[in-house]
A tleap script that builds the chain and sets N, CA, C and O, in Angstrom:
source leaprc.protein.ff14SB
mol = sequence {
  NMET PRO ALA LEU LEU LEU ALA LEU ALA GLU
  ALA ILE ILE GLY PHE PHE ILE ARG TYR ILE
  GLY PRO LEU LEU LEU GLN ALA LEU VAL PHE
  PHE GLY LEU THR PHE VAL THR GLN LYS TYR
  VAL THR THR ASN PHE VAL GLN TYR ILE GLN
  GLY ALA ILE GLY GLY ALA PRO ALA THR ALA
  ILE SER ALA LEU ALA SER VAL GLN PHE ASP
  LYS ALA VAL THR ILE ILE LEU GLY ALA TYR
  VAL THR ALA GLY ALA GLY ARG LEU VAL LEU
  ARG LYS LYS ALA CSER
}
set mol.1.N position { 141.133 84.086 85.927 }
set mol.1.CA position { 140.296 85.062 86.625 }
set mol.1.C position { 139.117 86.037 86.646 }
set mol.1.O position { 138.723 86.827 87.504 }
set mol.2.N position { 138.497 85.589 84.886 }
set mol.2.CA position { 137.212 85.797 84.707 }
set mol.2.C position { 136.345 85.524 85.315 }
set mol.2.O position { 135.451 86.342 85.531 }
set mol.3.N position { 136.318 84.138 85.850 }
set mol.3.CA position { 135.655 82.618 87.000 }
set mol.3.C position { 135.460 83.194 87.497 }
set mol.3.O position { 134.281 83.547 87.546 }
set mol.4.N position { 136.599 83.914 88.454 }
set mol.4.CA position { 136.685 84.171 89.704 }
set mol.4.C position { 135.816 86.089 90.357 }
set mol.4.O position { 135.493 86.592 91.433 }
set mol.5.N position { 135.806 86.362 89.352 }
set mol.5.CA position { 134.896 87.815 89.302 }
set mol.5.C position { 133.564 87.530 89.230 }
set mol.5.O position { 132.844 87.980 90.121 }
set mol.6.N position { 133.138 86.945 88.447 }
set mol.6.CA position { 131.630 86.098 87.580 }
set mol.6.C position { 131.490 85.689 89.024 }
set mol.6.O position { 130.602 86.380 89.525 }
set mol.7.N position { 132.177 84.567 90.187 }
set mol.7.CA position { 131.507 83.910 90.957 }
set mol.7.C position { 131.394 84.663 92.232 }
set mol.7.O position { 130.903 84.219 93.270 }
set mol.8.N position { 131.903 85.864 92.051 }
set mol.8.CA position { 132.098 86.937 93.563 }
set mol.8.C position { 131.071 87.571 92.833 }
set mol.8.O position { 130.107 87.734 93.580 }
set mol.9.N position { 130.772 88.172 91.236 }
set mol.9.CA position { 129.648 89.258 91.384 }
set mol.9.C position { 128.247 88.293 92.063 }
set mol.9.O position { 127.360 88.659 92.834 }
set mol.10.N position { 128.453 87.175 91.523 }
set mol.10.CA position { 127.089 86.416 91.481 }
set mol.10.C position { 126.664 86.006 92.735 }
set mol.10.O position { 125.447 85.943 92.909 }
set mol.11.N position { 127.639 85.623 93.929 }
set mol.11.CA position { 127.961 86.231 95.145 }
set mol.11.C position { 127.100 87.385 96.294 }
set mol.11.O position { 126.367 87.437 97.281 }
set mol.12.N position { 127.918 88.278 95.183 }
set mol.12.CA position { 127.432 89.245 96.287 }
set mol.12.C position { 125.781 89.567 95.397 }
set mol.12.O position { 124.773 89.950 95.992 }
set mol.13.N position { 125.829 89.393 94.416 }
set mol.13.CA position { 124.268 89.803 93.944 }
set mol.13.C position { 122.991 88.984 94.482 }
set mol.13.O position { 121.936 89.516 94.829 }
set mol.14.N position { 123.339 87.170 94.498 }
set mol.14.CA position { 122.394 86.308 95.470 }
set mol.14.C position { 122.118 87.083 97.359 }
set mol.14.O position { 121.095 87.274 98.017 }
set mol.15.N position { 124.187 87.426 97.757 }
set mol.15.CA position { 123.120 88.468 98.078 }
set mol.15.C position { 122.362 89.516 98.737 }
set mol.15.O position { 121.603 89.616 99.701 }
set mol.16.N position { 122.731 90.057 98.080 }
set mol.16.CA position { 121.783 91.507 98.002 }
set mol.16.C position { 120.106 90.998 98.464 }
set mol.16.O position { 119.364 91.179 99.429 }
set mol.17.N position { 120.031 90.073 96.793 }
set mol.17.CA position { 118.558 89.225 96.212 }
set mol.17.C position { 118.191 88.933 98.198 }
set mol.17.O position { 117.476 89.614 98.933 }
set mol.18.N position { 119.012 87.682 98.533 }
set mol.18.CA position { 118.331 86.858 99.278 }
set mol.18.C position { 118.361 88.168 100.789 }
set mol.18.O position { 117.383 88.915 100.770 }
set mol.19.N position { 118.906 88.303 101.425 }
set mol.19.CA position { 118.924 89.690 102.341 }
set mol.19.C position { 118.761 91.444 102.645 }
set mol.19.O position { 118.224 91.974 103.618 }
set mol.20.N position { 119.299 91.983 101.679 }
set mol.20.CA position { 119.747 93.040 101.389 }
set mol.20.C position { 117.372 93.888 101.251 }
set mol.20.O position { 116.674 94.850 101.573 }
set mol.21.N position { 117.303 92.061 100.306 }
set mol.21.CA position { 115.942 92.998 99.534 }
set mol.21.C position { 114.856 93.103 100.665 }
set mol.21.O position { 114.218 94.129 100.902 }
set mol.22.N position { 114.731 91.908 101.331 }
set mol.22.CA position { 113.373 92.072 102.265 }
set mol.22.C position { 113.384 92.799 103.229 }
set mol.22.O position { 112.379 93.310 103.722 }
set mol.23.N position { 114.698 92.958 103.678 }
set mol.23.CA position { 115.289 94.067 105.059 }
set mol.23.C position { 114.408 95.436 104.028 }
set mol.23.O position { 113.368 95.894 104.500 }
set mol.24.N position { 114.881 95.931 102.790 }
set mol.24.CA position { 114.556 97.022 102.339 }
set mol.24.C position { 113.235 97.059 102.149 }
set mol.24.O position { 112.830 98.211 102.304 }
set mol.25.N position { 112.227 96.165 101.832 }
set mol.25.CA position { 110.967 95.861 101.600 }
set mol.25.C position { 110.268 96.396 102.845 }
set mol.25.O position { 109.522 97.348 103.076 }
set mol.26.N position { 110.710 95.578 103.431 }
set mol.26.CA position { 109.971 95.804 105.441 }
set mol.26.C position { 110.133 97.451 105.906 }
set mol.26.O position { 109.328 98.254 106.379 }
set mol.27.N position { 111.871 97.563 105.454 }
set mol.27.CA position { 111.488 99.699 106.018 }
set mol.27.C position { 110.958 100.366 104.977 }
set mol.27.O position { 110.640 101.514 105.287 }
set mol.28.N position { 110.708 100.030 103.679 }
set mol.28.CA position { 109.328 100.666 102.616 }
set mol.28.C position { 108.413 100.347 103.446 }
set mol.28.O position { 108.068 101.259 104.197 }
set mol.29.N position { 107.790 99.142 103.595 }
set mol.29.CA position { 106.545 99.276 104.245 }
set mol.29.C position { 106.649 100.076 105.444 }
set mol.29.O position { 106.227 101.232 105.403 }
set mol.30.N position { 107.438 99.357 107.100 }
set mol.30.CA position { 107.516 100.544 107.731 }
set mol.30.C position { 106.809 101.847 107.877 }
set mol.30.O position { 105.685 102.125 108.296 }
set mol.31.N position { 108.207 102.874 107.212 }
set mol.31.CA position { 108.032 103.664 107.335 }
set mol.31.C position { 106.859 104.303 106.481 }
set mol.31.O position { 106.817 105.516 106.682 }
set mol.32.N position { 105.798 103.821 105.504 }
set mol.32.CA position { 104.675 104.380 104.730 }
set mol.32.C position { 103.152 103.686 105.934 }
set mol.32.O position { 102.095 104.311 106.024 }
set mol.33.N position { 103.351 102.665 106.523 }
set mol.33.CA position { 102.527 102.629 107.717 }
set mol.33.C position { 102.736 103.364 108.687 }
set mol.33.O position { 101.862 103.478 109.547 }
set mol.34.N position { 104.040 104.095 108.796 }
set mol.34.CA position { 104.170 105.226 110.079 }
set mol.34.C position { 103.390 106.408 109.934 }
set mol.34.O position { 102.671 106.924 110.790 }
set mol.35.N position { 103.740 107.037 107.999 }
set mol.35.CA position { 103.259 108.423 107.664 }
set mol.35.C position { 101.749 108.184 107.577 }
set mol.35.O position { 101.032 108.990 108.170 }
set mol.36.N position { 101.179 107.172 106.909 }
set mol.36.CA position { 99.667 106.802 106.778 }
set mol.36.C position { 99.361 107.245 108.490 }
set mol.36.O position { 98.772 108.282 108.796 }
set mol.37.N position { 99.859 106.298 109.439 }
set mol.37.CA position { 98.735 106.437 110.704 }
set mol.37.C position { 99.026 107.513 111.285 }
set mol.37.O position { 98.300 107.813 112.232 }
set mol.38.N position { 100.199 108.478 110.917 }
set mol.38.CA position { 100.315 109.737 111.618 }
set mol.38.C position { 99.975 110.726 110.981 }
set mol.38.O position { 100.295 111.816 111.455 }
set mol.39.N position { 99.338 110.693 109.906 }
set mol.39.CA position { 99.060 111.476 108.596 }
set mol.39.C position { 97.170 111.004 109.188 }
set mol.39.O position { 96.341 111.901 109.339 }
set mol.40.N position { 96.942 110.035 109.349 }
set mol.40.CA position { 95.367 110.062 108.931 }
set mol.40.C position { 94.710 109.490 110.193 }
set mol.40.O position { 93.697 110.105 110.527 }
set mol.41.N position { 95.179 108.078 111.251 }
set mol.41.CA position { 94.252 107.486 112.098 }
set mol.41.C position { 94.819 108.439 113.519 }
set mol.41.O position { 93.872 109.025 114.044 }
set mol.42.N position { 95.910 108.642 114.082 }
set mol.42.CA position { 96.693 109.130 115.495 }
set mol.42.C position { 95.825 110.416 115.118 }
set mol.42.O position { 94.852 110.433 115.873 }
set mol.43.N position { 95.807 111.409 114.311 }
set mol.43.CA position { 95.342 112.391 114.396 }
set mol.43.C position { 93.421 112.565 115.272 }
set mol.43.O position { 92.804 113.243 116.094 }
set mol.44.N position { 93.277 111.570 114.459 }
set mol.44.CA position { 91.549 111.810 114.534 }
set mol.44.C position { 91.940 110.877 116.255 }
set mol.44.O position { 91.630 111.525 117.255 }
set mol.45.N position { 92.327 110.016 116.400 }
set mol.45.CA position { 92.450 109.681 118.070 }
set mol.45.C position { 92.794 110.357 118.994 }
set mol.45.O position { 92.674 110.116 120.195 }
set mol.46.N position { 93.491 111.737 118.200 }
set mol.46.CA position { 94.260 112.764 119.404 }
set mol.46.C position { 92.706 113.910 119.865 }
set mol.46.O position { 92.372 114.648 120.791 }
set mol.47.N position { 92.234 113.504 118.738 }
set mol.47.CA position { 91.278 114.824 118.403 }
set mol.47.C position { 90.002 113.878 119.890 }
set mol.47.O position { 89.791 114.317 121.020 }
set mol.48.N position { 89.520 112.797 119.374 }
set mol.48.CA position { 88.965 111.962 120.010 }
set mol.48.C position { 88.974 112.328 121.814 }
set mol.48.O position { 88.176 112.715 122.668 }
set mol.49.N position { 90.913 111.783 121.676 }
set mol.49.CA position { 90.995 112.616 123.270 }
set mol.49.C position { 90.560 113.754 123.704 }
set mol.49.O position { 89.893 113.903 124.728 }
set mol.50.N position { 90.920 114.633 122.933 }
set mol.50.CA position { 90.914 116.293 123.507 }
set mol.50.C position { 89.536 116.060 123.145 }
set mol.50.O position { 89.041 115.717 124.218 }
set mol.51.N position { 88.633 116.041 122.290 }
set mol.51.CA position { 86.502 116.537 123.003 }
set mol.51.C position { 86.474 115.717 124.370 }
set mol.51.O position { 85.637 116.038 125.213 }
set mol.52.N position { 87.572 114.417 124.681 }
set mol.52.CA position { 86.587 113.711 125.658 }
set mol.52.C position { 87.356 114.552 127.021 }
set mol.52.O position { 87.095 113.987 128.083 }
set mol.53.N position { 87.704 115.034 127.079 }
set mol.53.CA position { 88.777 116.413 128.469 }
set mol.53.C position { 88.985 117.447 128.843 }
set mol.53.O position { 89.631 117.982 129.744 }
set mol.54.N position { 87.784 117.961 127.313 }
set mol.54.CA position { 87.324 119.396 126.770 }
set mol.54.C position { 86.960 119.957 128.105 }
set mol.54.O position { 87.475 120.918 128.677 }
set mol.55.N position { 86.053 119.245 128.473 }
set mol.55.CA position { 84.648 119.613 130.137 }
set mol.55.C position { 85.745 119.365 131.538 }
set mol.55.O position { 85.249 119.026 132.613 }
set mol.56.N position { 86.973 119.529 131.428 }
set mol.56.CA position { 88.174 119.530 132.426 }
set mol.56.C position { 88.483 120.424 133.417 }
set mol.56.O position { 89.099 121.245 132.738 }
set mol.57.N position { 88.495 120.704 134.140 }
set mol.57.CA position { 88.912 121.864 134.516 }
set mol.57.C position { 89.792 122.646 134.571 }
set mol.57.O position { 90.727 122.066 135.124 }
set mol.58.N position { 90.213 124.170 134.195 }
set mol.58.CA position { 91.308 123.944 133.185 }
set mol.58.C position { 93.102 124.085 134.192 }
set mol.58.O position { 94.307 124.077 133.939 }
set mol.59.N position { 92.589 124.150 134.845 }
set mol.59.CA position { 94.100 123.298 136.266 }
set mol.59.C position { 94.753 122.552 135.562 }
set mol.59.O position { 95.782 122.712 134.905 }
set mol.60.N position { 93.681 121.196 135.842 }
set mol.60.CA position { 93.963 119.703 135.529 }
set mol.60.C position { 94.837 119.661 134.247 }
set mol.60.O position { 95.951 119.161 134.092 }
set mol.61.N position { 93.581 120.695 132.862 }
set mol.61.CA position { 95.163 120.981 131.764 }
set mol.61.C position { 95.721 120.797 131.196 }
set mol.61.O position { 96.117 120.121 130.246 }
set mol.62.N position { 95.891 121.979 132.265 }
set mol.62.CA position { 96.889 122.872 132.043 }
set mol.62.C position { 97.987 122.083 132.651 }
set mol.62.O position { 99.115 122.058 132.157 }
set mol.63.N position { 97.607 121.352 133.873 }
set mol.63.CA position { 98.746 120.445 134.411 }
set mol.63.C position { 99.143 119.214 133.224 }
set mol.63.O position { 100.287 118.760 133.187 }
set mol.64.N position { 98.450 118.909 132.611 }
set mol.64.CA position { 98.182 117.831 131.780 }
set mol.64.C position { 99.356 118.638 130.145 }
set mol.64.O position { 100.190 118.111 129.409 }
set mol.65.N position { 98.927 119.718 130.211 }
set mol.65.CA position { 100.042 120.445 128.870 }
set mol.65.C position { 101.274 120.562 129.159 }
set mol.65.O position { 102.149 120.551 128.294 }
set mol.66.N position { 101.627 120.758 131.088 }
set mol.66.CA position { 102.760 121.131 131.287 }
set mol.66.C position { 103.758 119.441 131.018 }
set mol.66.O position { 104.983 119.319 131.005 }
set mol.67.N position { 103.025 118.681 130.891 }
set mol.67.CA position { 104.141 117.471 131.339 }
set mol.67.C position { 103.962 116.679 130.108 }
set mol.67.O position { 104.052 115.458 129.980 }
set mol.68.N position { 103.640 117.758 129.050 }
set mol.68.CA position { 103.079 117.418 127.129 }
set mol.68.C position { 102.457 116.163 127.136 }
set mol.68.O position { 103.039 115.452 126.317 }
set mol.69.N position { 101.268 115.390 127.849 }
set mol.69.CA position { 100.424 114.665 128.224 }
set mol.69.C position { 100.498 114.336 126.636 }
set mol.69.O position { 101.066 113.299 126.294 }
set mol.70.N position { 99.803 115.404 125.430 }
set mol.70.CA position { 99.303 115.279 124.538 }
set mol.70.C position { 99.926 114.697 122.907 }
set mol.70.O position { 99.435 114.248 121.872 }
set mol.71.N position { 101.985 115.197 123.710 }
set mol.71.CA position { 102.934 114.300 122.573 }
set mol.71.C position { 102.642 112.318 122.763 }
set mol.71.O position { 102.493 111.427 121.927 }
set mol.72.N position { 102.681 112.332 124.580 }
set mol.72.CA position { 103.448 111.351 124.519 }
set mol.72.C position { 101.591 110.701 124.514 }
set mol.72.O position { 101.567 109.507 124.813 }
set mol.73.N position { 100.545 111.142 124.307 }
set mol.73.CA position { 99.562 110.761 123.756 }
set mol.73.C position { 99.412 110.015 122.517 }
set mol.73.O position { 99.049 108.847 122.379 }
set mol.74.N position { 99.877 111.201 121.295 }
set mol.74.CA position { 100.266 110.622 120.326 }
set mol.74.C position { 101.232 109.493 119.500 }
set mol.74.O position { 100.911 108.765 118.561 }
set mol.75.N position { 102.892 109.658 120.396 }
set mol.75.CA position { 103.786 108.579 120.619 }
set mol.75.C position { 103.028 107.436 120.845 }
set mol.75.O position { 102.622 106.893 119.817 }
set mol.76.N position { 102.761 106.985 121.766 }
set mol.76.CA position { 101.658 105.705 122.410 }
set mol.76.C position { 100.212 105.118 120.899 }
set mol.76.O position { 99.797 104.277 120.102 }
set mol.77.N position { 100.122 106.214 121.418 }
set mol.77.CA position { 98.676 106.043 119.886 }
set mol.77.C position { 99.182 105.498 118.032 }
set mol.77.O position { 98.707 104.729 117.196 }
set mol.78.N position { 100.474 106.500 118.114 }
set mol.78.CA position { 100.791 106.098 116.584 }
set mol.78.C position { 101.848 104.738 116.561 }
set mol.78.O position { 102.135 104.205 115.489 }
set mol.79.N position { 102.364 104.267 117.809 }
set mol.79.CA position { 103.202 103.351 117.974 }
set mol.79.C position { 101.670 102.030 117.950 }
set mol.79.O position { 101.459 101.300 116.981 }
set mol.80.N position { 101.076 102.028 118.841 }
set mol.80.CA position { 100.346 101.201 118.430 }
set mol.80.C position { 99.380 101.020 117.793 }
set mol.80.O position { 98.873 99.901 117.870 }
set mol.81.N position { 98.884 101.827 117.105 }
set mol.81.CA position { 97.692 101.725 115.677 }
set mol.81.C position { 99.333 100.972 114.383 }
set mol.81.O position { 98.883 100.188 113.549 }
set mol.82.N position { 100.745 101.167 114.281 }
set mol.82.CA position { 101.404 100.780 113.200 }
set mol.82.C position { 101.740 99.903 113.586 }
set mol.82.O position { 102.432 99.197 112.852 }
set mol.83.N position { 101.403 99.405 115.116 }
set mol.83.CA position { 101.886 97.325 115.614 }
set mol.83.C position { 100.680 96.715 114.925 }
set mol.83.O position { 100.617 95.590 114.430 }
set mol.84.N position { 99.551 97.820 114.985 }
set mol.84.CA position { 98.236 96.763 114.322 }
set mol.84.C position { 98.451 96.685 113.037 }
set mol.84.O position { 98.186 95.710 112.333 }
set mol.85.N position { 98.913 97.654 112.706 }
set mol.85.CA position { 98.322 97.526 110.479 }
set mol.85.C position { 99.520 96.625 110.661 }
set mol.85.O position { 99.031 95.495 110.656 }
set mol.86.N position { 100.929 96.506 110.832 }
set mol.86.CA position { 101.748 95.742 110.535 }
set mol.86.C position { 101.939 94.846 110.889 }
set mol.86.O position { 103.073 94.367 110.897 }
set mol.87.N position { 100.589 94.077 111.458 }
set mol.87.CA position { 100.521 92.774 111.806 }
set mol.87.C position { 99.286 92.458 110.379 }
set mol.87.O position { 99.326 91.521 109.582 }
set mol.88.N position { 98.547 93.282 110.425 }
set mol.88.CA position { 97.628 93.284 108.987 }
set mol.88.C position { 98.334 92.829 107.535 }
set mol.88.O position { 98.024 91.922 106.762 }
set mol.89.N position { 99.683 94.079 107.461 }
set mol.89.CA position { 100.072 94.055 106.241 }
set mol.89.C position { 100.999 93.141 106.129 }
set mol.89.O position { 100.837 92.442 105.128 }
set mol.90.N position { 101.938 92.866 106.788 }
set mol.90.CA position { 103.346 91.567 106.770 }
set mol.90.C position { 102.717 90.369 107.075 }
set mol.90.O position { 103.643 89.601 106.816 }
set mol.91.N position { 101.973 89.794 107.372 }
set mol.91.CA position { 101.895 88.524 107.437 }
set mol.91.C position { 101.696 87.487 106.523 }
set mol.91.O position { 100.778 87.928 105.832 }
set mol.92.N position { 101.917 86.643 106.191 }
set mol.92.CA position { 101.712 85.976 104.941 }
set mol.92.C position { 100.745 85.506 104.513 }
set mol.92.O position { 100.114 84.816 105.313 }
set mol.93.N position { 100.007 85.687 102.662 }
set mol.93.CA position { 99.100 84.804 102.282 }
set mol.93.C position { 99.044 83.304 102.814 }
set mol.93.O position { 100.081 82.641 102.787 }
set mol.94.N position { 98.004 82.817 103.238 }
set mol.94.CA position { 98.256 81.294 102.755 }
set mol.94.C position { 97.935 80.658 101.512 }
set mol.94.O position { 96.817 80.767 101.009 }
set mol.95.N position { 99.049 79.870 100.891 }
set mol.95.CA position { 98.500 79.639 99.321 }
set mol.95.C position { 97.105 78.725 98.989 }
set mol.95.O position { 96.728 78.573 97.827 }
savepdb mol mol.pdb
quit
């Protein structure tokens, strides 16, 4: 009986190390990248775009605001920057 419990515990620990550990690591990296891009990178892009369309007529700006264009730009840029940063961080090093 103790040998069976030991084998079962070894299998469970091996499963967590082999499968759950890398998934947890990827989740932590993803959430870290998302936080950094939302906090620092995306705000700069949104400010740049706001400055670029600042000279537009008031009716055009109010139309963009009514369809929540600023939120759409923030979501799209955040996804784009996170995907680009994820490719840089998550690639394997050459030995």
